[in-house]
N, C-alpha and C positions, 0 to 999 in steps of 0.2 A: 157603214157607220159614218154619220156625218159629224164633222167638227163644228162645234158652235163658236160663235163670236167670242164668248166669254173664255173658252179654252184657248183660243188664239191669243187673247189679251194676257191671260195668266202665263202662257208659255213665253210670250214676248217679254213679259215682266221678269220671269225667271231668267231668260237669256240676257236681259239687260243687266240684271244683278251680277250674272257671271262675267259679262263684259266689263262692268264697272269694277269688280273685284280683280279681274285680270289686268285692267288698266292701272289700278292702284299698285299691283305687284310690279308691273313694268316700270311705273314712276319710281317706286322704291329702289328697284334694281338700278335704274338710271342714276338716282342720287348716290347710291353706294359706289357705282362705277365712277361717277364724277369725283367723289371723295378720294377713291383710290388713285385716280389719275392726278389729282392735286398733290396727294402725298408722294407720288412718284416724282412729280415735277420738283417738289421741295427736296426730296432725296437727291435727285439729279443735280440741282443747283448746289447743294452741299458738297456732293462728290466733285462737282466741277471746281468749286472754290478750293477744296483740298488738293485737287490736282494742280491748280495754279500755284498754290503755296509750295507744293512739293517741287514743282518745276523751278520756281524762284530759288528755293533752297539748293537744288541741284546745280543751278547756274552759279550761285555764290560759292559752293563747295568746289566746283571745277575751277573757278577763278583762283580760290585760295590754294588748291592743289597745284596749279600752274605756278603760282608765286613760290610755293615751297619747293617745287622741283628746280626752279631757276636758282633759288638760294642754295639748294643742295649741290647743284653743279658748280656754283661759284666757290662754295666751301671745299668741294673735292679738288678743284683746280688749285686753290690756295694751299691746301694740305699737301698736294702733290709737289708744288713749287717749294714749300718749306722742307719736305722730305729730301728733295733733290739738293737743296742748299746745305742741309745738314750732312748729307752723304758726301758732298764736295768738301765740307769742312773736315769731316772725319778722314777722308782720303788724304787731304793735305796734312792733317795732324799725324797720320800714320807715316807719311813720307818723311816728315821732319823727324819723327821718332827713329825711323829707320836710318836716316842720315846721321842723327846724333849718336846712335849706338854703333854705327859702322867704325871699324878700327881705322885710325888715321895713320898714313904712312910716316915712319920715322926717318928723319934725315941724319 
């Protein structure tokens, strides 16, 4: 069975249509892929910005926490010194009361 020139042209035309259709599908897939890639880049940029903001906030919070800790240590030292002073005053007052209530020797 011999293949005619017309059959070859028809087969080639059909194959060409299939290639054209496949090419269009590949181009569509490529566009969709490029759109997804751009969306991912945009998402990545947003995430990166959120991370930068979070890191800045963390740094500020750490600085504030350090200041608060230093202030707390100063207050604790001040309170300790005040308590020690009050205890000394109380001890002196108790000593004076004890001396005042002690019987005095009569001559």
